[in-house]
N, C-alpha and C positions, 0 to 999 in steps of 0.2 A: 665404166659404162661406155658403150659404143656410141659415138656421136654420128648421126646419120645426116649428112649434109646434102648428098646427091642421091635421091631415091631412084633415079634412072639407072645408075650403076648397079644397084642392088637388084632391081628388077631384071636387068639384062643378065646378070650373073645367075640368078635363079632360073631364068628362062632357058639359058644355055644348058644348065645342069638337068633341067626337066626334059629337054629335048634329047639329051644324051641318053637318059633313062628310057625315054619313049622309043628312040631308035634301037636301043638294045632289046626291047621287047619285040618290035616289028621285024628287025633284020635277023634275029636269032631264031632259027628253026630246029636246031639240033640239041642243044644242051639246056636242060631245065635249071641247072644251077645259075647260069648267066641270066635266065629269065627272072629268077627270084632276086638276084642281085639288082637287076634293073628296076624291079618293083620297089625294092628298098630305097634305091636312089630317087625314085619318084616321090615316095613318102617323105624322105628326108628333105627334099627340095621344097615340098609343100610346107614342111615344118619351118624351114628357113624363112619362107615368106611370112608365115604367121608370126614368127619371132621379130623379124624386122619391122613389120607393120605394127606390132604390139609396142615396140620401143618408139617407133615414129609417132604413133598416135597417143602414147603415154597411157596405155590401157593394158591391164593384166589378163584380160579374157583370152587373148591370143596365146599367151604363155600357158594358161591352164589347158586350153584346147590342144596344145602341143603335147602335153603329158598324156592325154587320152590317145592321141595318134601314135605316140611312141609305144604305149602299152599294146595297142592293137598290132603295130608292126612287129613287136617282139614276139607276140603270140603267133603271128603269121609265119615268121621265120622259124620258130621252134617247131611248129606243126609241119611246115614244108620240108625242113631238113629231116625230120623224123620219117616222113613219107618217102623221101629220097633214099634214106638209109635202108629202109625195109625193101624198097623196090630194087635197090642195088644188090642186096643180099639174095633176092629171088632171081633176078634176071642178069646180074653181072654187068649192067649198063644203066646209064641214066639219060639215054637219048630220048627225045620227045617222039620220034617216029615209032618206037616200040610201044610207048604208052598209047599213042593214037590208034595203032593197029589193035591193041587189046580192047580199047573202048568201042571201036567200030564192030569188032567181031561179037561183042556181048550184046550189042543193040540189034 
């Protein structure tokens, strides 16, 4: 079992990982695959917070909540990758600019 003596170390670690994922979403404007990976990093960082606080507070509710979040993240990844695969077969590219142009022309 992990002994948590210094909670500030864990909070700073998860904060750094969260902001790396957030910057990946904000700064990336071209590739949709990097955007999906950044969203996954955000969700996994939130899961780390739930697990660490569940251990720190000696409560199992956080760990059960992590299972639900992992299920949603897996479904999001599977659907996102399926959409990317179909879009790549149709347009031979997975750039976000092409997707934005298609959405704007249909509106």
